[in-house]
N, C-alpha and C positions, 0 to 999 in steps of 0.2 A: 730027488724031489726038492731038496732045499734050495738049490740054485734057481730053478724056474719060479719058486715062490718068492724069492728074493727079488728077482727081476720083475715079477708082476707088481710087487709092492713098490718098487722104485717107479714103475710107470703109473700106477694108480694113485699113489700117495698125493702127488701134487694136485691132481683133479679132485681128489677127496677134500684136500685142504681148502680149495676155493669153494666148493660146495658146502663145507662146514661153516666157513666164515659167512657166506652168503645166507645160509639158513638162520644164522644167529644175528644177522644184521651188521655184519662186519665190526664186531666190538673191538674197542681199542686194547682190551686186555680181558683174559679169562682167568680167574683165580682158582687155584686149587691148594687144598691142604696137603699135608703128608700122610693122610689116612686115618689119623686118630679122631675120635668123637671130639675131644676137647680141642684139638687143633682146628677142626672145621668150625666149631662153635665160636672160637676166637675170631675167625674170619668174618663173623657178623658185625664186629666192630669196624673192620676196614670198609665193608660195603656201606655201613651207616655213615661213616665220615665222608666217603666219596659222594654218597647221594646228597648229603648236606651242602656239598661244594657244587652241586648241579650236574655231576657226572651222570650220564644216561647209559642205557644198554649194559648194565652190570651183569656179568654171567659168573656163575659159580659151578665148578665141576666138583662133585662130591659123591661119596658112597653112602652118605647119610642125608637124604633130601628132607626128611622129616624136621631136621634142625632149622630149615629155612621156610617151613610152612607158614603162611600168613604174614610173611616178611616182605613189606613193600620196598625194602631197600635193594632187594635183588630182582632183576628183570626176568632172568632165565636160569633155570637149574639144568645142569648137563649131567645126566645119569641114565645108564642102562644097566639092568641087573645082569645081563650076559656080558662077561668080561671082554670078549673079543669085540662085540658091538660097542661097548663102552669106550675101548681103546680106539676104534676106528673114528667114533664121533669126536674124538679130540685131535685127530691128524690135522696139521697145518694151522692150528689156532695159536694165537699169541698168549701162551700160558705163563702166568706169574705164579710160581710156587711159594706159598707163604710158610717158610720155614725159619725157625729162630735159632737152631742148633744142629751141630753135626755130631755124630756118635762115633767114639773111638773104641773099637772092640778090644784092643789090647789093653786098655785100662778099664773097660766096662764103665765108661763115663761119658757124659755129654759135655760139649764145649760150653763153658761158662759165659753167658751173655754179659755185656758191659753196660746194659741198660734194661729197663723193663721190657719183657718179650713183646708186649703190645706196641710199644714205640718201635722196636725193631721191625715188626710186621708192617707198621705204618710206613716206615722208610722204604720198605721194599715195594709198597704200593705207590711210592712217590706222593705221599700226602704231606702237605705243609700246614702250618698254622696250629691253632689250638685243637687238640683232640681229647675226647673223654676215653679213659681207659676202662672199658667194661663191655661185655658181650650182651647180646640181646636174644631172646626167644619169645615168641608171641603166641599165647594160648587162647583158645576160643572160651566163651562164657560156659560152654558145657564142659569143656576140659577142666576149667577152674573149679566148677562146682564138684566135679567127680573127685577132685584132689582133696577135698575136706572129708577126711576119714574119721576123725575123732575130735573131741574138744581139746583145746590147748596142746596141739600136736607138735612134737619135737622129733627131728629126724637124725638118726645116727648111721653112719657107715663105719664098718669095722675093718675093712681091708680094701687094698687096691691091687692085691696081687693076681686078680683075675683079668686085669686090664691087658690089652694087646702087647704093651711093653711094660711088664710088671717090674717093679723096683722094690726090693727089700728095704731099702733105706728110706723109703717114704712111710713105711708102715709103723704103727704104734703097737700096743700090747693088748691082746684080746681081754685079758682079765681086768685091765685098767678101763677098757671100754664098758665092761659089765659093771664096774663100779660106778662109773658115770651114769649109766643107765639106771641103776638102783637108786642113786642119789637124786635123780630127776623125777622119778615116778611119784613122789609125794604130791607134786603140784602140776605135773604134766603127763601126757600120754605119749610114750615113746614108740615111734615107728622106725623099723630098720629096713633100709633099702640097700641095694647092691647086688652082688652076683650070688647065685645059689651056694657056692662053696665058701662064702665069708663066714668067719666065726659067728655063731648064733647068739644072740642076746636073749637071756631069760627074762621074761617079763615084758618084752617088747612085741608090738604087733609086727609079725614076720612078713615082710614083703619082698624078701630077697629072691630075685629071679622071677618076680610075678609082675613086674611093670615094664612098659616100654620106656624109653628115655623121655618122651612127652608126658607120660603118666607120672614118672618120677618128678619131672618139672612141676607139674600141677600140684603134687604132694608138697614139694618144697615151697611153692608159692603160697600155700596155706599154713605153713608152719611157723612157729615162733623163732625157731633157730635151727640151723643145720650144724651138726658136729661131725667132722670128718677129716679127710686127709688131702694133700695136694693131688689133684687130678681132675677128671671130667666133672665130677659131682660138684667140686668147688666152683668151677666155671659156670655149671648149670644153675647152681644157687644164685650166683650173682646175676645171671642172665634174667632171672624172674624175680629179682629184688628180695631174696631171702638172706637175712643176716647169718653169718656163719662164724663158728669157731673152727679154725683150721690148725691142726697139729703139724708144724713144719719140721721140728727137730732141727737139723743143721745141714741137710743136703743142699738146700737152696734158700736164698733170702726171700722174705715176702716182698721186698722192694724189686725183686726180679721177676716175680710171677704172680703175686698176690694182688688183694684189693683193700683199699684203705678202710672200707666199711666193715670188714672183718676183724676179729680178734685173732691175730696170727701168732701162734706160740712157737718162737724161734729160740734156739739155744746158741748163742754166739761163742761156741768153743773155738780152741785155736786152730782147728782144721776145717772149720766151717767158713763159707759154704764150699763143699767139695765137689758137688755134682756127680759123685760116684752113685752107680745104680744099686749094686748089691754088696760089694766088698766093703769092709771097714776094719781098719787096724786098731779101733779104739772101742770096739764092742758096742757101737752105736750109742755112745755116751750121750750124745745130743738128744736122742730120743728118750733115754732113760731119765734124764733131768726133768722131763715134763711130767708133772704129777696128776693124779686124779683130781686133787683139790684145785689145782690151777685151771683145769678144764671146766670144772663145775663153777668156779668163780667167773670165768670167762662167759660161760653160757648164761649165768644169771645176769650178768651185765648186758649182754646182748638181748635177752628177753625184755629187760627193762626198757629198751629203745624200741620195742615192737610198735609198729604203726607209724614211726617217724620215717621220713625219707632217708634213703641211704646216701651217705657220702660218696661223692665221685672224684676220683683223682684225675687231674688234667695234666697235660704236657704240651709245651710249645715247641713245634718242630721247625 
């Protein structure tokens, strides 16, 4: 059965390709991420910069269409919930995969980028000139209103280990997150978002596993500050202009993946940045060096800037 199926595919695929390109208006390029929420969200920057340059018929292939809802920078979303149909819909299209690193399973490490990952993605999309290094997500007025849960809300994420590609070297310590939560509660209302299995914060409004990513975005958009880790929620907070305190440790540099509007707590130990996912020969000294007091001080500083426009890093390509 395998051989006839392969023959049928070889015959059908070219015709399907013509049909798919025609259906989308013969786009110059169709962009796709590598599957993660954060990766697809960062693609919004590419679409925004291309649209500013007058490029039309921008198509995004994604498993997360909600990230692009209400976004006028993208003309068409390519997605079907049935995997086979979703694959057929992409046959013959001029796909550009927005990927910034390759994974080495032997070392359990990602390739270290030599520039900010958003710059690297911009080069893949053949963008030149001045670019703004930030993603975008657009909420409706109703979504924004629903995201205001309490007065003076502050959001904390305690772990990223439930991510599709979990990395122990990105995680901080649950007890220290609890100390941060307790320290903030005198003047703020703490909301915890993330996955159901994330370590629970006592005294916080528990929204773990209870929100969609758009609902999480609305909560962030209404918050004084987000305190968390490198990952999707860091990118989501920046996409809705929420200031953040990001606990980096030493796996990667903020200049490689972060945003200048954030307070990025990085430990420049001798082995950093290593880009290792889980193993560490130094007992994660880079994470241990970041104290509760440092995080609380950074959060207080960020809260003091609430209401002011966020700084935007630019680059000339």
